Structures are given as C-alpha cells and as structure tokens.
N, C-alpha and C positions, 0 to 999 in steps of 0.2 A: 754684720758685714753685708748682708743682702741689701739693707737699706742704703748703705754707703755706696755700693756698686751701682744701684739704680740711680741714686742721686748724682753719682759721677757721670753716668751716661747722659742724664738730663742736662747737667752743667756743660758738658762738652757740646751738646747740640745747641745750647743757648749761646755759647761762645762763638760757635760757627756762624750762627745767624747774625750775631753782632758784628763779627769780622766782615761778613759779606755786605751788611748794610752800610758799614763805614767805608768800604772800598768802592762800591759800585751802586749806581742808581738802580732801583727796582725796574725790572723789565718783564714783560709778559713771556711765558714759555714759548720757545721756538720749536716748530715742528721740523724735523730733519730726519735723515736716514742714519742708522747706526754706523759709527766709525770705530776703527780700532786704533786709537791714538797711542803715541809713545810718551813716556815720561822721562825726564832727566832728573835723577835723584842725586847726582853728584853735588857735594858741598857740605858745609857745616850746618848743624841745626841744634836747637836747644828748646826745652819746654818743661812742662809740669805734668804731674800725674796724681791720681787718687785711686783708691780701691780698697781691697781687703786682703787679709792674710789668715791662714789656718795653720796652727802648729800640729805636728804629728810626732810627739815626743814619747819616750819611754824611759823608765828608771828602775833601778834595783839597788840592793845593798848587800854587803858581805855578812850582815847580821841575819839574813834570811835563812831560816831552818829548812823550809820547803816552799815551793812556789816558783813562779817565774819572774814577773816584773809587773809594774803598773804602767798603764798608758796615761798620757797627760794631753788633754784636748784643750784648745783655746782658739778664739777668733778675735780679730781686732782690725782697726783701720790702718791704712797705709797712705802715705802721701810724700811727695818730694819733687826733685828736679832731675832732669836728664839732659845730656848733651852728647853729640857724636858727629861722625863724618861718614858719608857714603861715597862709594865709587861705582858709577854705572860702567861695568866692564864690557857689556855687550848689549844688544838690543833688548834682551829680556832678563839679564842677570845683574844683580847688585850685591856688592859686599861692603862691609863697613865695620866700624867699632863704636861702641856706646858705653858710657859710664853714667851711673845714677847714684844719688845719695838721698836718703829720706828717713822716715820714721815708721816703725812697725810696732803698733800698740797692742801687743798680745799680752795678756796677764791671766793665768789660770792657776788656782791653788785649791787643794782639798786634802782631807785626811783619808788615808786608805781605808777601805771597807774592812771592819773588824780588826783594825790594827792601829797602834798609836802613831804611825809614821805620817809626817806632814810633807807634802810635795808642792812645789811651785815652779813655774817657768814664766819668766817675764822678759820681753824684748824691748829694745829701744832703737837707737840709730843703726842703720844698715846701709850697705851699698854694694854695687856690682860693677865689674869691668868685663865687658863681653864682646866677642866678635858676632857679627850678623851676616847671614848669607840668605838671599832670597830671590824670588821670581817676580819680575815686574810685569804687570799687565798694561802699564802706562800710568794710569791714575792711581794704582794701588800696588802695594808690595806685600807679598806673602813670604814670611821669613822664619828661619830657625835661628836660635841664638844660644851661646854657651860661653862660659868663662869663669872667672874667680868671683868670690863673694866674701864680704865680711859682715858680721852682725854682732851687736852687743847683746849678750844673753845673761840673764840673772837666774841661776838655779838655786833653789832653797830645799833643804832636806833636814830631817831630824825627828826624834821622838818629841812629843809635846813638852814644851818648856826649854828645849835645847836645840832649837832650829838654827842651822848655820847657813849663811848666804855666800854663794860663790858667783861673783860677777866678773865677766871677761869679754873683751871683743875678740871673737874667734874668727879664723879664716876657714873658708870652705869653697864649695863649687856650686855653680848654678847652670841650669839648662831650661829651655822653653821655646816659645814661638808666638807668633801673632800675625795680625794684619794691620798695616798702616795705609791710610788712604788720603789723597790730596783733597783739600776742602775748597780753598779760595786763595789764589795767588800763592803767598809764601806759607800758608797754613796747612797742616795735616793732622789727622787724628789716628789713634791706634788703640786696639785692645790686645793685651799681652798677658801670657801666663808664664810664671817662673817657678821652678822647683829649686829650693835652696837646701843643701846638705851642710849643716854646720858642724858635723862630726860628733864625737863623743868625748866625755871628760869624766874625771873622778875627783872627789875631794872628801875630806874627813869631817865627821860630825861626832865629836867625842871619840868613842872607841869604834864607831861605825864608819864605814866608807860607802859613799853613794856613787853610783855610776849612771850618768845621763847620756842619752842619745837624742839629739835635737835635729828635726827636719821641718821645713816650712814650705807651704804652697802660697804663692802670691798672685793675685789677679788684679791687673791695673788697666785703667782707662787714661790715655795720655793725649795731650795737645802739644804739637811742635811748631816752631817757627823756623823756616829754612832761610839762611842768609845768602846774599849774593844773587838776588834776582828771583829766587824762588823756583818752584817746579816749572818745567816747560814741556809742552806737548807739541810735537811737529813730526815731520818725516825724517827718515834716516839720512845722516850725512856720511862723512868718511868712516870707513870700517863698520858701517851699519849702526853707528851710535846716533842718538837723537841730536837734533839741532835746536839751539835755544830759540824759542818763539813764544808769543803770548799763549797762555793756557786756554784751551777750549775743548771741553770733553762732552760727549753726548752719549745717550743710552736710551733704548726703548723704554716704554712704560713698564713699571713693575707689576701692573695688573695682570692677573692670570694664575693658573694652577702651576704648581711645581712639586717635584719629589726628589729625594736624594738619599745619600748615605752619610753616616757620621762615625767618628771614632775619637777616643780621648781617654781621660782619666776620671775615675770616681773616687771620692774621699768620704769614708764613713766618719761620723762624729757623734757617737752615742754616749749615754750616761745612764747608770743604774744605781738605785739605792733602796732603802727600806729593808724590811726583814728584821732579823734578831740583832743586827750589829750596827754600830755607828759608822759614820763615814759613807763614802760612795766609791764607785768604780767608773773610770772612763774607759771607753773602747774605741780605738781608732785603727784605721787600715785604709789602704788604697788599692785600686785594681783597675783593670781594663774595662772600658765601657764602649759599646758600639751598637749601631742599629740603623733604622731607616726613619725618614721623616717625610711628610707631605703637607701642603698647605695652599692657601689662596691669598693673594695680595690685591688690594684696591689702591690705585694711585689717586689720592684725594686732590692733588694739585701738583704744581711743579716741585714742591719740596716735601710734602707729607704723604706717608704711606701707612695704611692700616691693613691688618690681615689676621688670619687664624692659622695655627700650625699644630699638628699632632705628630708625636713620635713614639716609637716603641723599640726597645732594645734590651741589651744585656748589661747588668751592673755586677761585675765579678768581684765581690768583696767576701772574704771568708777569714775570720780571725777569732781566736779565743785565747784566754790567759787564766792563770791562777793568781789570785791576790797573794801578797806576801804573807807568809806564816799562816795561811789558811788552807788546810787540806781536809777533805778532797774538794773544796769549792772550785767552781769553774764558771767563767762568764764568756760569752761570745756573741758574735753577730755574723749572719750570712745573708747575702742577697743574690738574686738572679734577674728575673724579668722586671722591667719597669717601663713606664710610659707617662707622657704628659699630654695635655690638651690646653693650648695657651692662645691668648690674644697677643698680637704684636703691633707696636706703634712706633714709627721711626721717621727720621729726617733723611731725605734723599739728596745726595750730591749730584745725582745723575747716574754715574757708574757704580756708586756705592750707597749702602743703606745702613745708617746707625740707628739701632732700635733698642727699646726696652720690651720685656715680655713678662706676662704673669698669667697664671691659670691653675688648673687642677693637676694632681699627680697621683700615680699608683706605684707602689713598690712591693715586690714580694720579699718579705723580711722574715728571717728565722732568728729569734733570740734564744740564747742557750744559758742554762743555769743549773748548777749542782751545789747544794748547800754543804757547809762544813760539818754539820751534825748528822748528815744522812749516810747512805750506804756507799756513796761514791759514784752512783749512777748520774748521768747527765740527762736533764729534761729540757725539752724545747717547746716553743710556741711559734708556729708558722702561720702566717696569714698574708693576704694581699691587702696591704695597708693603703688607705686613702689619705691624701693630704693636699698640700698646695706647693706651688713653685713660683719663683720670680728670678729674673736675671736680665741679660742683655747681650749685645754683641755687635759685630760688623759683618755685613755680607757685601761682597764685591763681584762685579761681572768679570769673568775670565775671557770668554770669547763666545760669540753667537748666543746660544741659549744657556750656557753654563755659567754658574757662579759658585764662589767659595765663601765660607763663613767661619769665624771664630766666635764661640758662644759660651757664656757661663750661666749655670742654673743652680740656685739654692733650692733644695727639696726638704720639706718638713713632713715626715711620714707619721708623726704622732708617737704614741707610746703603747706598750703592752706589758702584761705581767707573765711571769713564768713561775710555777709552783713545784717545789720538791715535796711530794707527798710522804716521803720516807722520813722527813725531819719532824713535822712539816714546816715549811717556810716559803714565803713568796717574795720574789724580787721584782720590782717594777723597773722596766727600762723606760724611763720617763721621756727620753728624747732620742728618737731615731732620726738623725739629720744627715744630709748628704750634700756634698758640693761636687758638681759635675762640670768639667771643662771639655768642650767638644770642638773638633775641627770637622766641618762638613762640606760636601760637594752636592750642588743642586742642579737639576735640569728643569728649565721652564718650558712648558708646552705652549704651542701657538707661535705666531710670527712675532718675534721680539722686535722686529724693525717696523712693525705697523704702528703708525701714529706715535713715534717716539717723543720723549721729552728731552730737550737739550739743556745742559747745564753750562751756561756761558759764564766765564770768569773775567 
C-alpha cells in the first residue's frame, strides 16, 4: 500500500504538470507580494482517485471453548471515480455532496494459531455518498466529510476442509476529512482519509457459527475537474461572496524554517507466528496520535521544493487477545512514543505543496506473549525499535505565516521475539507495522512575503 500511495502522489503531480503545460505557455516566475485571494468552489466536479486501504476486522465462533477472538489484518490498493457539487455559502465556508465508487483490493487469509480454524476477509467494489463541509482559504479547501457507505465483503470461515464463504454487499457508514487545492484553471487535487464501518454479520459453517466485524481505513489521492468555468479567485461581490474572474494565486517562497503541531489516528498492523503451534496470529488496533514537527524547506524553482522534517509524538495503541480455544495464551501490542526524520520533495502550486516523503523512524513497541503450556503469566519485550517510513500529503497556506497539512505515513518498525520461560516457547512478532494519518498546523518563521513566488494560471 505504501508504494501505491507514493505512486499516486507522483502521478498526481505529473498530471498537474501536464495540465498546466497544455493550458498555458511557460513563463518565468513573477515576483510579487503575498495576497489573500478568494476561491469560488460552487459547481459540479468529477474526477479519479487512487490509494490504499487497511482492514481492521475481527472474528469469533460459537464453537470457542475459551478465548476471545482473532484479528484479521490486510492491506490493498484502491481506485475509482468521484463526482459532486459544492456551494460556496460565504467568503470562507463551503458545503457540498460527493459520491464515489471504486475497487478496494484487500485479501487476507490465515489459519488461527494452534487451532484448525481458517479465516479470510476479501473486499471488492465499494462506494460512498457523503456530505462535505469545509473552510476555504481561496485556493484550498480544508473539509470534513461523513455519510453512507456500501462495500462488497467476502468472509470465509471453517475448520480445515469445511470452509464456508459468505459474500454480501453490506451497508455501513463513513467519516473522514482532507484537503483539496486548486491546481490550474479547472483542475484540483486532494488527499483524503475515510474510515468505513461495514458492521458485523454471522453465518453458519456446518455446526459452527462465525461472527465477523469488518472495519476499513482508506487513504486516497484524487484529481478533480470542475465544470462551468472552473475555480475563480477575485474580490468579494454581493453578500461577501467571490466574483468570477481569472485565477491568479500567489504565495511567498516555501524556503525557511517551520514548526507546528499534529493530531490524527494511528493503526497497528502486526503479525506473530512460530513456536510450538501451526498457524499465525494477527493483531490490529487503532488509537490517537499527536505530537510536534519542525523542518526546513528550500524552494528549488517556481514549482519544486525540497526539505527535511522531523517529528516526535505519541502513538496510543494498546491491544491484546486470546486465540480461539488456546488458554492461557495471550498476544498483544502496545506503543507510546514515536518519531521520524524524513526528506520531503514536492510540487508547489504557489499556495499549496503536494509532496512525497521518506526517511527513518523510531517507535517504542511492547509485544506481549503468554504460551498455552505455561503458567498463565504474560511476558513482554519492550524496545525502541528503529525502522523506516514513507508517505506523502498536501500542505496549504492559510494566512500570513500559517499553513495546514494532511499527511499519511507508513512505518515499518521491524520485528522482535518474546519468550515464555515457563513453557518454554518463543513467539516472533515478525512484522510491527503502522499506518499514521495526521492533520497538522505549521508556523513558518521569517518574512513570508519577502521575494515571493507567484503562481499564475
């Protein structure tokens, strides 16, 4: 999924460059003073998107003598089309409705650790119909969104040799948010996060009944075309609403130091196996993440920006479970502090920056294990794990020295082992992986209006 997201970011930037080259002759950057333009978002739009999805499912059965449930992790690509309508209701506020339909290619199957039960979750076509409400800076829109969702989910369960498949297009709900920014004339790009709750279901496999609870996280990079003349930036007309005019947006150079705050959601995506028993165990959970970041950008030219950023914060994940019919075995994961040091490289529209990012990561991880043949005690292995991270996002100027961003990071913190000396047995948590979606606010030091770079459309 990380590769798909980064590829989606790069494809969006290339589409932008192509759209601009097709519409307008190349011009040298214009030096001007920072302005606070208005944008007119009213009208129909349609577009395409690509990205990735993470499932956070769990399952159990009435045949379980003791234990709780199994977690089912999976990642996959997503892609599709969207269309909607916006109303600019005041100088800075926009409401709208959007529908999308696409494909979510998640497929995860395994046999439960120490038990003959087979589990599988697979997704296909899905879509949403949502309301949007947001704050317009003029060239950019920061928005929240919520509404209905449908998704085709195929759940499979059963002892070896008697696996039953239950496939159904289920209804649920979705909520999320993102940033959309104008690119050139009728074009805009967005980075968006959606949480989809597809509810729970039960079905029979022989004399056993399986219970599944399916939830999904989707991160999308989109490109939209706005009909009816496209975005406009001008002064306020009647009732303070924007007046249609040719687009012309400017912003000072991105060069300089900045610092800020962030908050969002972190998603654990771990796997354990080995030991005395066949099969494996998935461990998933989500929790609050928040912290601080600081960095430095260099404007390489009118369109390209490079920089470095470091962040440190809290990743609040804590989850454990008992595998089915295995007592007193217990598996779990807990995280707290984490940080990254990354390079950034992006395409500047003037008031916004579309970027990819990659670098090193550290995560304080505690893995938990207690084996079925032991005394029932739980043993842990805690360490500050080092690994790598990659992702991307959109950052857009709000006013003066302030900017906001939506960012996705994939973090691979490697693996570690936990030993139960009372059995004795060792379990290897071979993959401690995390997905982080953050919404941030930055303050740029220095005179943002000094030698600015204008983005003329």
